[in-house]
GUGUKOL-466036 format. One record per residue (C-alpha): residue number from 1; residue in three letters; x negated, y negated, z. Coordinates in steps of 0.5 Angstrom, whole numbers, padded with zeros to 4 digits, m for minus. Layout:
# residues N
+-----+------+-------+-------+-------+
|  nr | rest |    c1 |    c2 |    c3 |
+-----+------+-------+-------+-------+
| NUM |  Ala |     X |     Y |     Z |
...
+-----+------+-------+-------+-------+
This chain:
# residues 317
+-----+------+-------+-------+-------+
|  nr | rest |    c1 |    c2 |    c3 |
+-----+------+-------+-------+-------+
|   1 |  Unk | m0019 |  0046 | m0008 |
|   2 |  Unk | m0023 |  0041 | m0012 |
|   3 |  Unk | m0027 |  0038 | m0006 |
|   4 |  Unk | m0021 |  0035 | m0002 |
|   5 |  Unk | m0018 |  0031 | m0008 |
|   6 |  Unk | m0011 |  0034 | m0007 |
|   7 |  Unk | m0007 |  0027 | m0007 |
|   8 |  Unk | m0002 |  0026 | m0013 |
|   9 |  Unk | m0003 |  0020 | m0017 |
|  10 |  Unk |  0003 |  0018 | m0021 |
|  11 |  Unk |  0003 |  0011 | m0025 |
|  12 |  Unk | m0002 |  0006 | m0024 |
|  13 |  Unk |  0002 |  0000 | m0022 |
|  14 |  Unk | m0003 | m0005 | m0018 |
|  15 |  Unk | m0001 | m0004 | m0011 |
|  16 |  Unk | m0007 | m0009 | m0009 |
|  17 |  Unk | m0008 | m0015 | m0013 |
|  18 |  Unk | m0012 | m0019 | m0008 |
|  19 |  Unk | m0016 | m0012 | m0006 |
|  20 |  Unk | m0014 | m0008 | m0001 |
|  21 |  Unk | m0018 | m0004 |  0006 |
|  22 |  Unk | m0017 |  0003 |  0008 |
|  23 |  Unk | m0019 |  0002 |  0015 |
|  24 |  Unk | m0019 |  0010 |  0017 |
|  25 |  Unk | m0021 |  0015 |  0012 |
|  26 |  Unk | m0027 |  0021 |  0013 |
|  27 |  Unk | m0032 |  0024 |  0009 |
|  28 |  Unk | m0034 |  0032 |  0011 |
|  29 |  Unk | m0040 |  0035 |  0007 |
|  30 |  Unk | m0042 |  0041 |  0012 |
|  31 |  Unk | m0047 |  0043 |  0007 |
|  32 |  Unk | m0051 |  0037 |  0008 |
|  33 |  Unk | m0049 |  0035 |  0015 |
|  34 |  Unk | m0046 |  0041 |  0020 |
|  35 |  Unk | m0041 |  0041 |  0024 |
|  36 |  Unk | m0041 |  0041 |  0032 |
|  37 |  Unk | m0041 |  0047 |  0035 |
|  38 |  Unk | m0036 |  0045 |  0040 |
|  39 |  Unk | m0031 |  0042 |  0035 |
|  40 |  Unk | m0024 |  0042 |  0035 |
|  41 |  Unk | m0023 |  0043 |  0028 |
|  42 |  Unk | m0026 |  0045 |  0022 |
|  43 |  Unk | m0024 |  0041 |  0016 |
|  44 |  Unk | m0026 |  0044 |  0008 |
|  45 |  Unk | m0031 |  0039 |  0004 |
|  46 |  Unk | m0028 |  0032 |  0003 |
|  47 |  Unk | m0034 |  0029 | m0001 |
|  48 |  Unk | m0036 |  0022 | m0002 |
|  49 |  Unk | m0035 |  0023 | m0010 |
|  50 |  Unk | m0028 |  0025 | m0009 |
|  51 |  Unk | m0026 |  0020 | m0004 |
|  52 |  Unk | m0029 |  0014 | m0009 |
|  53 |  Unk | m0025 |  0017 | m0015 |
|  54 |  Unk | m0019 |  0017 | m0010 |
|  55 |  Unk | m0020 |  0010 | m0008 |
|  56 |  Unk | m0021 |  0007 | m0015 |
|  57 |  Unk | m0015 |  0011 | m0017 |
|  58 |  Unk | m0011 |  0007 | m0012 |
|  59 |  Unk | m0015 |  0000 | m0013 |
|  60 |  Unk | m0017 |  0000 | m0006 |
|  61 |  Unk | m0023 | m0005 | m0006 |
|  62 |  Unk | m0026 | m0004 |  0001 |
|  63 |  Unk | m0026 |  0002 |  0007 |
|  64 |  Unk | m0028 |  0003 |  0014 |
|  65 |  Unk | m0031 |  0010 |  0014 |
|  66 |  Unk | m0028 |  0013 |  0021 |
|  67 |  Unk | m0033 |  0019 |  0024 |
|  68 |  Unk | m0030 |  0025 |  0024 |
|  69 |  Unk | m0029 |  0028 |  0031 |
|  70 |  Unk | m0032 |  0035 |  0028 |
|  71 |  Unk | m0039 |  0032 |  0028 |
|  72 |  Unk | m0038 |  0031 |  0035 |
|  73 |  Unk | m0042 |  0024 |  0037 |
|  74 |  Unk | m0048 |  0026 |  0032 |
|  75 |  Unk | m0047 |  0020 |  0028 |
|  76 |  Unk | m0053 |  0022 |  0023 |
|  77 |  Unk | m0048 |  0024 |  0017 |
|  78 |  Unk | m0044 |  0017 |  0018 |
|  79 |  Unk | m0051 |  0013 |  0017 |
|  80 |  Unk | m0052 |  0017 |  0011 |
|  81 |  Unk | m0045 |  0017 |  0008 |
|  82 |  Unk | m0044 |  0009 |  0009 |
|  83 |  Unk | m0049 |  0007 |  0005 |
|  84 |  Unk | m0047 |  0012 |  0000 |
|  85 |  Unk | m0040 |  0009 | m0001 |
|  86 |  Unk | m0043 |  0002 | m0002 |
|  87 |  Unk | m0045 | m0002 |  0004 |
|  88 |  Unk | m0042 | m0008 |  0001 |
|  89 |  Unk | m0035 | m0005 |  0001 |
|  90 |  Unk | m0036 |  0000 |  0007 |
|  91 |  Unk | m0036 | m0001 |  0014 |
|  92 |  Unk | m0037 |  0005 |  0019 |
|  93 |  Unk | m0033 |  0007 |  0026 |
|  94 |  Unk | m0038 |  0012 |  0030 |
|  95 |  Unk | m0037 |  0016 |  0036 |
|  96 |  Unk | m0042 |  0016 |  0042 |
|  97 |  Unk | m0043 |  0019 |  0049 |
|  98 |  Unk | m0043 |  0014 |  0054 |
|  99 |  Unk | m0047 |  0018 |  0058 |
| 100 |  Unk | m0053 |  0020 |  0053 |
| 101 |  Unk | m0052 |  0015 |  0047 |
| 102 |  Unk | m0058 |  0010 |  0047 |
| 103 |  Unk | m0059 |  0003 |  0046 |
| 104 |  Unk | m0064 |  0005 |  0040 |
| 105 |  Unk | m0059 |  0009 |  0037 |
| 106 |  Unk | m0053 |  0004 |  0038 |
| 107 |  Unk | m0058 | m0001 |  0034 |
| 108 |  Unk | m0059 |  0004 |  0029 |
| 109 |  Unk | m0052 |  0005 |  0028 |
| 110 |  Unk | m0051 | m0003 |  0027 |
| 111 |  Unk | m0056 | m0003 |  0022 |
| 112 |  Unk | m0052 |  0002 |  0018 |
| 113 |  Unk | m0046 | m0002 |  0018 |
| 114 |  Unk | m0042 |  0001 |  0024 |
| 115 |  Unk | m0038 | m0004 |  0027 |
| 116 |  Unk | m0034 |  0000 |  0032 |
| 117 |  Unk | m0033 |  0007 |  0036 |
| 118 |  Unk | m0027 |  0011 |  0037 |
| 119 |  Unk | m0026 |  0015 |  0043 |
| 120 |  Unk | m0027 |  0023 |  0043 |
| 121 |  Unk | m0021 |  0024 |  0048 |
| 122 |  Unk | m0022 |  0032 |  0046 |
| 123 |  Unk | m0029 |  0031 |  0049 |
| 124 |  Unk | m0026 |  0029 |  0056 |
| 125 |  Unk | m0021 |  0035 |  0056 |
| 126 |  Unk | m0016 |  0029 |  0056 |
| 127 |  Unk | m0011 |  0030 |  0051 |
| 128 |  Unk | m0006 |  0032 |  0056 |
| 129 |  Unk | m0009 |  0028 |  0062 |
| 130 |  Unk | m0008 |  0021 |  0063 |
| 131 |  Unk | m0013 |  0020 |  0069 |
| 132 |  Unk | m0018 |  0023 |  0064 |
| 133 |  Unk | m0016 |  0018 |  0059 |
| 134 |  Unk | m0017 |  0012 |  0063 |
| 135 |  Unk | m0024 |  0014 |  0065 |
| 136 |  Unk | m0026 |  0016 |  0057 |
| 137 |  Unk | m0023 |  0008 |  0055 |
| 138 |  Unk | m0027 |  0005 |  0061 |
| 139 |  Unk | m0034 |  0009 |  0060 |
| 140 |  Unk | m0034 |  0007 |  0053 |
| 141 |  Unk | m0032 |  0000 |  0054 |
| 142 |  Unk | m0037 | m0001 |  0059 |
| 143 |  Unk | m0042 |  0001 |  0053 |
| 144 |  Unk | m0039 | m0003 |  0048 |
| 145 |  Unk | m0039 | m0009 |  0052 |
| 146 |  Unk | m0046 | m0009 |  0054 |
| 147 |  Unk | m0049 | m0007 |  0048 |
| 148 |  Unk | m0045 | m0008 |  0042 |
| 149 |  Unk | m0042 | m0015 |  0042 |
| 150 |  Unk | m0036 | m0015 |  0037 |
| 151 |  Unk | m0035 | m0008 |  0036 |
| 152 |  Unk | m0028 | m0005 |  0036 |
| 153 |  Unk | m0026 |  0001 |  0040 |
| 154 |  Unk | m0021 |  0006 |  0037 |
| 155 |  Unk | m0017 |  0012 |  0040 |
| 156 |  Unk | m0011 |  0016 |  0039 |
| 157 |  Unk | m0007 |  0021 |  0044 |
| 158 |  Unk | m0001 |  0025 |  0043 |
| 159 |  Unk |  0003 |  0023 |  0050 |
| 160 |  Unk |  0007 |  0017 |  0049 |
| 161 |  Unk |  0009 |  0017 |  0056 |
| 162 |  Unk |  0002 |  0016 |  0058 |
| 163 |  Unk |  0003 |  0009 |  0054 |
| 164 |  Unk |  0006 |  0006 |  0061 |
| 165 |  Unk |  0000 |  0008 |  0065 |
| 166 |  Unk | m0005 |  0006 |  0060 |
| 167 |  Unk | m0003 | m0001 |  0058 |
| 168 |  Unk | m0006 | m0005 |  0064 |
| 169 |  Unk | m0013 | m0001 |  0062 |
| 170 |  Unk | m0012 | m0003 |  0055 |
| 171 |  Unk | m0010 | m0010 |  0057 |
| 172 |  Unk | m0016 | m0011 |  0061 |
| 173 |  Unk | m0021 | m0008 |  0056 |
| 174 |  Unk | m0018 | m0013 |  0051 |
| 175 |  Unk | m0018 | m0019 |  0055 |
| 176 |  Unk | m0026 | m0017 |  0056 |
| 177 |  Unk | m0027 | m0019 |  0049 |
| 178 |  Unk | m0027 | m0012 |  0046 |
| 179 |  Unk | m0021 | m0011 |  0040 |
| 180 |  Unk | m0017 | m0004 |  0042 |
| 181 |  Unk | m0014 |  0000 |  0036 |
| 182 |  Unk | m0010 |  0006 |  0036 |
| 183 |  Unk | m0009 |  0010 |  0030 |
| 184 |  Unk | m0003 |  0013 |  0026 |
| 185 |  Unk |  0003 |  0009 |  0029 |
| 186 |  Unk |  0001 |  0010 |  0036 |
| 187 |  Unk |  0004 |  0017 |  0035 |
| 188 |  Unk |  0010 |  0014 |  0036 |
| 189 |  Unk |  0016 |  0018 |  0033 |
| 190 |  Unk |  0020 |  0017 |  0027 |
| 191 |  Unk |  0027 |  0020 |  0027 |
| 192 |  Unk |  0026 |  0026 |  0024 |
| 193 |  Unk |  0021 |  0028 |  0029 |
| 194 |  Unk |  0025 |  0026 |  0035 |
| 195 |  Unk |  0029 |  0030 |  0040 |
| 196 |  Unk |  0036 |  0029 |  0039 |
| 197 |  Unk |  0037 |  0024 |  0045 |
| 198 |  Unk |  0033 |  0019 |  0041 |
| 199 |  Unk |  0035 |  0020 |  0034 |
| 200 |  Unk |  0040 |  0014 |  0035 |
| 201 |  Unk |  0035 |  0009 |  0037 |
| 202 |  Unk |  0028 |  0010 |  0037 |
| 203 |  Unk |  0026 |  0004 |  0041 |
| 204 |  Unk |  0028 |  0008 |  0047 |
| 205 |  Unk |  0023 |  0014 |  0046 |
| 206 |  Unk |  0017 |  0014 |  0051 |
| 207 |  Unk |  0012 |  0009 |  0050 |
| 208 |  Unk |  0016 |  0005 |  0045 |
| 209 |  Unk |  0017 | m0002 |  0049 |
| 210 |  Unk |  0010 | m0001 |  0052 |
| 211 |  Unk |  0006 | m0001 |  0045 |
| 212 |  Unk |  0011 | m0006 |  0042 |
| 213 |  Unk |  0009 | m0011 |  0048 |
| 214 |  Unk |  0001 | m0009 |  0047 |
| 215 |  Unk |  0002 | m0011 |  0040 |
| 216 |  Unk |  0006 | m0017 |  0041 |
| 217 |  Unk |  0001 | m0020 |  0046 |
| 218 |  Unk | m0005 | m0019 |  0041 |
| 219 |  Unk | m0008 | m0014 |  0046 |
| 220 |  Unk | m0007 | m0008 |  0041 |
| 221 |  Unk | m0008 | m0007 |  0034 |
| 222 |  Unk | m0004 | m0001 |  0031 |
| 223 |  Unk | m0006 |  0003 |  0024 |
| 224 |  Unk |  0000 |  0004 |  0020 |
| 225 |  Unk | m0003 |  0011 |  0018 |
| 226 |  Unk | m0002 |  0018 |  0017 |
| 227 |  Unk |  0006 |  0018 |  0017 |
| 228 |  Unk |  0006 |  0025 |  0016 |
| 229 |  Unk |  0004 |  0026 |  0023 |
| 230 |  Unk |  0010 |  0022 |  0026 |
| 231 |  Unk |  0015 |  0024 |  0020 |
| 232 |  Unk |  0018 |  0030 |  0016 |
| 233 |  Unk |  0021 |  0026 |  0011 |
| 234 |  Unk |  0015 |  0026 |  0005 |
| 235 |  Unk |  0014 |  0023 |  0000 |
| 236 |  Unk |  0016 |  0016 |  0002 |
| 237 |  Unk |  0018 |  0017 |  0010 |
| 238 |  Unk |  0024 |  0013 |  0010 |
| 239 |  Unk |  0025 |  0014 |  0017 |
| 240 |  Unk |  0019 |  0010 |  0019 |
| 241 |  Unk |  0021 |  0004 |  0017 |
| 242 |  Unk |  0024 |  0002 |  0023 |
| 243 |  Unk |  0017 |  0003 |  0027 |
| 244 |  Unk |  0014 | m0001 |  0021 |
| 245 |  Unk |  0019 | m0007 |  0022 |
| 246 |  Unk |  0018 | m0007 |  0030 |
| 247 |  Unk |  0011 | m0007 |  0030 |
| 248 |  Unk |  0010 | m0012 |  0024 |
| 249 |  Unk |  0015 | m0017 |  0027 |
| 250 |  Unk |  0012 | m0016 |  0034 |
| 251 |  Unk |  0005 | m0019 |  0031 |
| 252 |  Unk |  0004 | m0018 |  0024 |
| 253 |  Unk | m0004 | m0020 |  0025 |
| 254 |  Unk | m0005 | m0014 |  0029 |
| 255 |  Unk | m0003 | m0009 |  0024 |
| 256 |  Unk | m0008 | m0005 |  0020 |
| 257 |  Unk | m0007 |  0000 |  0014 |
| 258 |  Unk | m0011 |  0007 |  0014 |
| 259 |  Unk | m0010 |  0013 |  0009 |
| 260 |  Unk | m0013 |  0018 |  0014 |
| 261 |  Unk | m0016 |  0021 |  0007 |
| 262 |  Unk | m0017 |  0027 |  0006 |
| 263 |  Unk | m0010 |  0028 |  0011 |
| 264 |  Unk | m0012 |  0033 |  0016 |
| 265 |  Unk | m0006 |  0036 |  0020 |
| 266 |  Unk | m0003 |  0033 |  0026 |
| 267 |  Unk | m0007 |  0033 |  0033 |
| 268 |  Unk | m0006 |  0038 |  0038 |
| 269 |  Unk | m0011 |  0042 |  0042 |
| 270 |  Unk | m0013 |  0048 |  0039 |
| 271 |  Unk | m0016 |  0055 |  0041 |
| 272 |  Unk | m0024 |  0056 |  0040 |
| 273 |  Unk | m0022 |  0061 |  0035 |
| 274 |  Unk | m0017 |  0056 |  0031 |
| 275 |  Unk | m0022 |  0051 |  0032 |
| 276 |  Unk | m0028 |  0055 |  0028 |
| 277 |  Unk | m0023 |  0057 |  0023 |
| 278 |  Unk | m0023 |  0052 |  0017 |
| 279 |  Unk | m0016 |  0049 |  0016 |
| 280 |  Unk | m0014 |  0046 |  0010 |
| 281 |  Unk | m0012 |  0039 |  0008 |
| 282 |  Unk | m0004 |  0037 |  0007 |
| 283 |  Unk | m0002 |  0035 |  0000 |
| 284 |  Unk |  0000 |  0028 |  0001 |
| 285 |  Unk |  0003 |  0023 | m0005 |
| 286 |  Unk | m0001 |  0017 | m0002 |
| 287 |  Unk |  0002 |  0012 | m0008 |
| 288 |  Unk |  0009 |  0014 | m0006 |
| 289 |  Unk |  0008 |  0012 |  0001 |
| 290 |  Unk |  0004 |  0006 | m0001 |
| 291 |  Unk |  0010 |  0004 | m0006 |
| 292 |  Unk |  0015 |  0005 |  0000 |
| 293 |  Unk |  0011 |  0001 |  0005 |
| 294 |  Unk |  0010 | m0005 |  0000 |
| 295 |  Unk |  0017 | m0005 | m0001 |
| 296 |  Unk |  0019 | m0006 |  0006 |
| 297 |  Unk |  0014 | m0012 |  0007 |
| 298 |  Unk |  0014 | m0019 |  0005 |
| 299 |  Unk |  0008 | m0021 |  0000 |
| 300 |  Unk |  0005 | m0025 |  0006 |
| 301 |  Unk |  0005 | m0019 |  0011 |
| 302 |  Unk |  0002 | m0014 |  0006 |
| 303 |  Unk | m0003 | m0019 |  0005 |
| 304 |  Unk | m0005 | m0020 |  0012 |
| 305 |  Unk | m0005 | m0012 |  0013 |
| 306 |  Unk | m0008 | m0010 |  0007 |
| 307 |  Unk | m0014 | m0016 |  0007 |
| 308 |  Unk | m0014 | m0021 |  0012 |
| 309 |  Unk | m0013 | m0017 |  0018 |
| 310 |  Unk | m0019 | m0012 |  0017 |
| 311 |  Unk | m0023 | m0018 |  0015 |
| 312 |  Unk | m0022 | m0021 |  0021 |
| 313 |  Unk | m0023 | m0015 |  0026 |
| 314 |  Unk | m0029 | m0011 |  0022 |
| 315 |  Unk | m0032 | m0018 |  0020 |
| 316 |  Unk | m0033 | m0016 |  0013 |
| 317 |  Unk | m0040 | m0016 |  0010 |
+-----+------+-------+-------+-------+
């Protein structure tokens, strides 16, 4: 594999005539910055050089580098990667430990163009425990509220039935002035990955009504990223359309797009042995997915999602 540049590029039509933001991607260069010993996943190399080529091939102009959880809460790599990607067109989302990350470290992160955090649910052993997820969200929000005005807070989890209990927590944090973001369609499922009982009407799946309500009220941003995490219909993920339509119609101003480059596998809790074994990336045709997504949206919706919304949320430069 050539440094994770495993994306198929076909054609060179202009997907982004007004520019475009990729608000969720990663960089992994473990020879320079070793992974955390207690990581949940060991990714192969995904270099700055490879990402910049991929980004240029698609015509994207801006990006938000999301700190890989394989690095734990040590954001040293992030603070190096962001300026190397170009601080005029790249911002960062970091990971912190609310109990140990210091105000000085947070200031250094801001100086390195970091504009938000993501909550490491794995670190709290909370992927399957909604009460621990609530603790994680509240503890991170307290740090952001006190030390990082203007920053957003992102998280993702795999239990759709948790959204009902998480809703009041998300609403309270959003009301305090902290934008809340969830990744990968909130991990709501498209028909191809749903149990039979929900395939006929995806709106009946657990969490759907809760997520749409949070988006409608403006309490939650949703990244329509990584469709391969919720659909089996590669390369254009046709069964994702009802989710895109529902989220955009609920509130187009709360929708973002991210690539999830270099395309790590679906989220799950791995054994210690699995976590330490290098896991290959998925081979994703990003252009086919973007072409399909654009065909489902009006021009003004595409511009909101790809340009205006990320500018508003992350503040630009």
